[in-house]
N, C-alpha and C positions, 0 to 999 in steps of 0.2 A: 868725564862727560861733563856736559854744559849744566851751567848752573841755573835755577830760576831766572835770574835778572838776566844773564845772558839768553836763555831763551825767549824771554818777553823782548827785549832789544830786536833779536834776528824777528819774531814776528811783526814787528813793528816797523822796520825797514823794510822787509821782503813780503810781508802776507797782508796782512789787515784785511782779511777776510772776515766775516760773521763765523762761518763754522769751521774755520783756524781757531780763531780766538777763544771758540767754545773749546774746541777739544783741549786747546792748550792748558785753559783755567781748570777743566775736568782733571788733567796730569800732575798739577802742581801741588806741593804739598802746603798744609795749613790752609786749605782752601774755606772759603764760608759755604753750607749749604744753602744757606739761603740766596745768596748772591750766584750758586750755580743753578738754582731753579729759576731765578729771572732771568739769567743768560739764555736757559733753555726755550723759554719762552718767546725770545725777543725776534722779530720778523727782520728781515735782510733790510735796511736802508742806512745811509749814512750818519744819521743821528743814534742809531743803536750800534752801531760799529765804534761810535765815540764812545758808546759807554763800555763797551766790552774793553777798548783799549785803556778806559780809565781803571778798569777794576783790575786787570792784567797787571798794570803799572804800580798800583795800589801795595797790588799780593807780592810783589817782585820786589818793593821798596825802593822804585823809581820815581825822585822827584817831578812835581807837576811840569816845574821849568822845561824839565830832560824830555819830558812826554811831549811837551808842544813844540820843542825844537823835531823831535822824532817824526812828530805826526804831521808836521809843515812840508817835510820834506817828501818828492813824490816816492811812491815805491818801487822798490829797485828789484827785479830779478834775481834771485838769488842763484848763484855759479855753482854753489855745491852740489845741488841737486839735478843739476841739466844735464841731460842725456845726451849723447853723441847723435848728432843728424839721422847718422846712416845705421843706427841700431836696428836691428831686425826686432821685430816684435815677438815676444815667446810663443811658440806653437800653443794652441787650444789642447788640453788634456782630454782624454775619452769624455769624462763626466762633462766638461766645459761643452763639447760637440754635442752630447746628450741632451743637455738643457736648452742647448739652441736649435733642436732638431725642429724642424716643422713638417707634418705629415702631410700638408698640402701643396708642399712644393720638394718633391723627392727628387735628389740624384741617386739613383740605381746602385752606380759603384762606389760611390761615398757612405751610403747606408751599408753595403754589405762588410766596406772596412771598419764602419763604426761597430757592427754587430760582431765580427771577428775581435776587435779591439777591445770590445766590453765583455769578452768572453762568453753570450750568447748562444742558445743551443736551438735556433728556431727550427722547426718540423721540415722545411724546405726551403729551398733558396727563390722562391718566386716572391715577386716584389711586395704583394698585400700581406703576405706572412712576415717580412723581413719588418716592412711597417708596423706592424701590429705589435711585434716583439720589442721594437724600441720604442714604441706607444707605451707599453706596459712597464718597460724597464724606468721608462723618464716618470711617470707617476708614481712610483717606487723610491725613486732618487728624490724627487720634490716632497715625499712624504717625510723621508729621513732628514732633509733639510730642514722642513719646517720644525720637527721635533727639535734640532739642534739649536735653533734660535731661540735669541734670549727672550725671556716671559713677558718684557714690556713690548718687544716687537710683535710678539704673537698677538698681543693685548689689541695691540693700535691695529691691526689686520682685520682681526675680528670686528673691532667697533665700526672699522669704516665699511665693510661688509653689510653692518647691521643699520649705519646710518650712510646711504650712498649721497646723500649732499655734502658731507664733509670733503669729497673731492671735488666739487664744482667750484668754478671762479669765485661764483658772489657769494660761496659762506661766510659768513662774519667770522674775522679772526678768534675772534673771544670764544668761538665754540671750538676751534681746533685745541686753543690753550685749554680748554675742557679737558679734553681727551687726555693731555698729560697729565691733568690734575687727577683726572678720574683715574687713570692708572697708578699713580702715586699714591692715593688715598688708599685704594684697594690693596695695593702689596703690605702697605703700612697695616691695615687692618688683618690681612691674610696672618702677617708675621706674629702681630701681637696677641691675638685672640687665644692662640692657645697657651700662651705663658700665665693666663688668669688662674690655670688651673695648677701651676707651676709656685705661686709665689705663697709665702706662708705670711708675710710682712702686711697688716692692713692698710698700712699708709701708701706703701708699693703697689699693693693691689687698687687701690683708688687710683693712684695716677695711670696705671694700664687703662683700668676700666675707663677713664676720661679718654683716652688717647684712642681706644679702638669703640668707643661709642664717638666721637668727635670724628673721626676717618669714615665711620659707616655712615654718618648722618650725611657728610660732604660727598662720598659716593652716591648716596640715593639722589643728592640735590644735583649732582652733573649729569647724572643719568635723566632726571625729571628735564633738565633744559634742554638735552639731546631729543627727546621724545617730542618735548612741545614744538621745536622747531620742526620735527619731521612731520608731523601733523598741521602745525597752523602757518609755517614758513617765515615765523615771528620769534623773536628772540624773547625768552620768560623774564631773565633779568633779575632773578632771585638767590641766584649762587653768591656765595661769598666774594668771589673773585670780582664781581663788577663793585662791590666796595670797594675792593683792592684796587681796581681801576681809577675810581673816581677820586681815592685818597690819593693818588699818583699824579692824577689830572691838577688836582689842588696844589702839589707840592711844584709842579712844573710853572704855574701861574705867579709863585710867590717871586717878591723880590727878592736882593741879593741879603739883606739885612733878618727879613723873615726867614730865608731858606738857610741861614745859618743858625740860628735860634731851635729853627725845626729840628736840625740834626744834633745839635745840644739836647733838645727833648726827647728824642728817640732815642738818643745814647742812655739818659737815665731810666727811660721806661724799659730797655732792654735789660740793663744791670737789676733793676727791681725785680722783674717779672723773671729772670733766670734765677735768682736765688729762691723764687718762690714755687721755681718747678712748673712755669706757666709756659709750656713750650709752643702752643700756638701762637701766642702774641709775641713772644721772642720771633718766631720765624716770620712774623707779619710786619714787626717793626724791623726787623734785619733786612727785610725785602725794600719797604719803604726807604730805610736811610740808606741803602745802595744808592737808589733812584735819585734820592736827593744829592748825594755827593757827586754823584755824576752829572746833575742838572750844574752843581756848583763849579765844578771843575770845567765847564764849558764856557763861563763867564767872567 
């Protein structure tokens, strides 16, 4: 099995896509949750892909000089995963055919064959009866698939139904990022809230109370932003994410000497707040430090 360094080198040589880099970072050992969170919010553009490459190289122990050499070369398609040109596509399973079934455009023979493959027992062989049986079976299958979806995917679907503007091309990117933030804070709240009744230590209980309270508040703030935009078509701008974006913009504009000082300062803050158990500030500063280091690597 390839080492993390070899996997990253292969990515830098043969992929360099935002999604590919994100997925690889999530699989590697010793990853930073703060950096993972940052990468999940990046939009697909050359600058952000540079950030992904930098974070992967840093995690895998690839020196900046080697990273520069690898990224200056054009991406070469990997021969290891290439399929023969004449390879036949795998036939669709009955479930796949059922999910793709369109009652508005029915091929009677194909529909009848699909009913047989699925083991359905319609009352008769009339086209309307067969179509109805397939439509009902598809609805059942879709419900089953939805139940099997990860919680964060189901939450995302629900939010996009509640706030249709998230699908629009002119929707501000920050609101789409808020959806990820909203899901994360809700999951943290839901996971930790029941634990309050299990704790015996007052000190531990207070830390957990703070975590639950902070995530509950941030969850409400995210909803407030989405509801405000839904009603007014304008950004409210009160969620903590807007402060984080402003801090990153300040870092981006810094001179190289100031950027180096900022990274040192953030490292000190992270160590201090880690010893105090102040996780929200640690997460904020780790996210900002990752952004600062990525900016410095490009200079």
